[in-house]
C-alpha positions as CSV (number, residue, x, y, z in Angstrom):
1,G,0.0,0.0,0.0
2,L,1.1,3.4,1.0
3,A,4.2,2.3,2.9
4,E,5.5,0.4,-0.2
5,L,5.0,3.4,-2.4
6,R,7.0,5.5,0.1
7,L,9.8,2.9,0.2
8,L,9.9,2.9,-3.6
9,G,10.2,6.6,-3.6
10,E,13.0,6.5,-1.1
11,A,14.8,3.8,-3.1
12,R,14.4,5.9,-6.2
13,E,15.9,8.9,-4.4
14,L,18.9,6.7,-3.4
15,L,19.4,5.5,-6.9
16,V,19.2,9.0,-8.4
17,E,21.7,10.1,-5.8
18,A,24.1,7.2,-6.7
19,R,23.8,8.0,-10.4
20,D,24.4,11.7,-9.9
21,V,27.4,11.2,-7.6
22,G,28.9,8.6,-9.9
23,R,28.7,11.0,-12.8
24,T,30.1,13.8,-10.7
25,A,33.0,11.6,-9.5
26,F,33.8,10.5,-13.0
27,I,33.8,14.1,-14.3
28,G,35.7,15.3,-11.3
29,T,38.4,12.7,-11.9
30,L,38.7,13.8,-15.6
31,A,38.7,17.5,-14.6
32,T,41.3,16.9,-12.0
33,A,43.5,15.1,-14.5
34,A,43.2,18.0,-16.9
35,V,44.0,20.5,-14.1
36,Q,47.1,18.5,-13.1
37,G,48.2,18.3,-16.7
38,V,47.8,22.1,-17.2
39,L,49.6,22.9,-13.9
40,A,52.4,20.4,-14.8
41,G,52.7,21.9,-18.2
42,I,53.0,25.4,-16.8
43,G,55.9,24.2,-14.5
44,Y,57.6,22.3,-17.3
45,A,57.4,25.2,-19.7
46,A,58.6,27.7,-17.1
47,L,61.6,25.5,-16.3
48,G,62.6,24.8,-19.9
49,V,61.7,21.2,-20.0
50,P,61.7,20.0,-23.6
51,N,58.2,19.3,-25.1
52,P,56.3,20.6,-22.1
53,V,52.9,20.0,-23.8
54,T,53.6,16.4,-24.4
55,W,54.9,15.9,-20.8
56,A,51.8,17.7,-19.5
57,V,49.5,15.3,-21.4
58,V,51.5,12.3,-20.1
59,T,51.3,13.8,-16.5
60,A,47.5,14.1,-16.9
61,I,47.2,10.5,-18.0
62,A,49.5,9.4,-15.1
63,S,47.2,11.1,-12.6
64,F,44.8,8.2,-13.1
65,L,47.3,5.8,-11.4
66,P,46.5,5.3,-7.7
67,L,49.1,6.4,-5.2
68,I,51.9,7.2,-7.6
69,G,49.9,9.2,-10.1
70,T,51.7,12.3,-11.4
71,L,54.8,11.5,-9.2
72,I,55.8,8.9,-11.8
73,I,56.4,11.8,-14.2
74,W,57.6,14.9,-12.4
75,V,59.9,13.1,-9.9
76,P,62.1,11.6,-12.7
77,M,61.8,14.9,-14.6
78,A,63.2,16.7,-11.6
79,G,66.0,14.1,-11.3
80,W,66.8,14.6,-15.0
81,L,67.0,18.4,-14.5
82,F,69.4,17.8,-11.6
83,V,71.6,15.4,-13.5
84,D,71.6,17.7,-16.6
85,G,73.2,20.4,-14.4
86,H,70.2,22.4,-13.3
87,P,69.9,21.8,-9.6
88,I,67.8,24.9,-8.9
89,K,65.3,24.0,-11.6
90,A,65.2,20.5,-10.3
91,L,64.4,21.8,-6.8
92,I,61.8,24.2,-8.1
93,L,60.1,21.4,-10.1
94,A,60.2,19.1,-7.0
95,I,58.5,21.8,-4.9
96,W,56.0,22.7,-7.7
97,G,55.2,19.0,-8.2
98,A,54.7,18.3,-4.5
99,L,52.8,21.5,-3.6
100,V,50.9,22.4,-6.8
101,I,50.6,19.4,-9.2
102,T,50.0,16.8,-6.5
103,S,48.8,18.4,-3.3
104,L,46.7,21.3,-4.6
105,A,45.0,19.2,-7.3
106,D,44.4,16.1,-5.2
107,Y,43.6,17.6,-1.8
108,V,41.9,20.9,-2.8
109,I,40.7,20.9,-6.4
110,R,39.4,17.3,-6.6
111,P,37.3,17.4,-3.4
112,R,35.8,20.7,-4.4
113,I,34.9,19.4,-7.8
114,V,33.5,16.1,-6.6
115,G,32.1,17.4,-3.3
116,G,30.9,20.8,-4.5
117,H,27.7,19.6,-6.1
118,G,25.6,19.2,-2.9
119,H,26.5,15.5,-2.3
120,G,28.6,16.1,0.8
121,H,31.1,18.4,2.4
122,P,34.5,18.6,0.6
123,L,36.3,17.2,3.7
124,L,34.0,14.2,3.8
125,T,34.6,13.7,0.1
126,L,38.4,13.9,0.6
127,I,38.2,11.3,3.3
128,A,36.0,9.1,1.0
129,L,38.4,9.6,-1.9
130,L,41.5,8.7,0.1
131,G,39.8,5.7,1.7
132,G,38.4,4.6,-1.6
133,I,41.8,4.7,-3.3
134,E,43.3,2.7,-0.4
135,V,40.6,0.0,-0.6
136,F,39.6,-0.1,-4.3
137,G,42.6,1.4,-6.1
138,L,41.7,3.6,-9.1
139,A,38.1,2.4,-9.0
140,G,37.8,4.0,-5.6
141,L,37.8,7.4,-7.2
142,V,34.3,6.6,-8.4
143,I,33.1,4.0,-5.9
144,A,34.0,5.9,-2.7
145,P,32.0,9.1,-3.4
146,I,29.0,7.0,-4.5
147,V,29.1,4.9,-1.2
148,M,29.6,8.1,0.8
149,S,26.8,9.9,-0.9
150,V,24.3,7.1,-0.8
151,S,25.1,6.7,2.9
152,V,24.6,10.4,3.5
153,A,21.3,10.3,1.5
154,A,20.1,7.3,3.6
155,F,20.9,9.2,6.8
156,R,19.0,12.2,5.5
157,L,15.9,10.0,4.7
158,Y,16.2,8.5,8.1
159,E,16.4,12.0,9.7
160,R,13.4,13.2,7.7
161,E,11.4,10.2,8.9
162,I,12.3,10.8,12.5
163,R,11.4,14.5,12.3
164,S,8.1,13.7,10.8
165,G,7.3,11.5,13.8
166,G,7.6,8.2,11.9
167,V,9.8,5.3,12.7
168,P,11.6,4.2,9.5
169,G,10.8,0.6,8.3
170,T,7.6,0.2,10.3
171,T,4.0,0.7,9.6
172,T,1.3,1.2,12.1
173,S,-1.7,-1.1,11.9
174,P,-5.1,-0.3,13.5
175,G,-5.5,-2.1,16.8
176,V,-1.8,-2.7,17.4
C-alpha cells in the first residue's frame, strides 16, 4: 500500500543520488587530471623542459594511477634536470610538483569538484576519496563518493522520517 510506495520513492531517491554522484565523481576525476596536466605543463614550460605540452599530457594520464599518479612523471623529470646540471630548476620542479601538481590538485581541487555539487562536504569527500583509493585502487575514485553519498542520503531520509514522527521501516496497523 502506501508504505510500499513510500519505500519505492526512497529507493528511487537513493538510486538517483548514486547516479548523480557517480557521474560527478567521473567528471571530477577527468577534470582533476586536466588541471594537473595544465599545472604540470606550466611548470615544465617555465623551467625549460623540452616538449612541455607532451609531458603535460603524459602527466595528466598518469594522474589516473592510484598512489603514484603524477609523481611517476615529475619526480624523474626533476631528477633529469638535476643530472643535466640544473639543480635549482630540479628543486623548483620538485616543490612545484609536491605542492601544486599533486597536493593542490588532489587535496583541494578534486574534493571541491567532486564534493561541490551538494553531495557532501568537501572534507567528507576527501576522506572518502583517500579511503576509496586505499581500498579499491583507481576504481575507488568513483566508488567511494557513491558509497559516501548514498550513505549520507540514507541518513537524510532517516532523519526526515524521525522529524516527521515516523519510525523508519515500520507501519502502524489499527488495533496494534
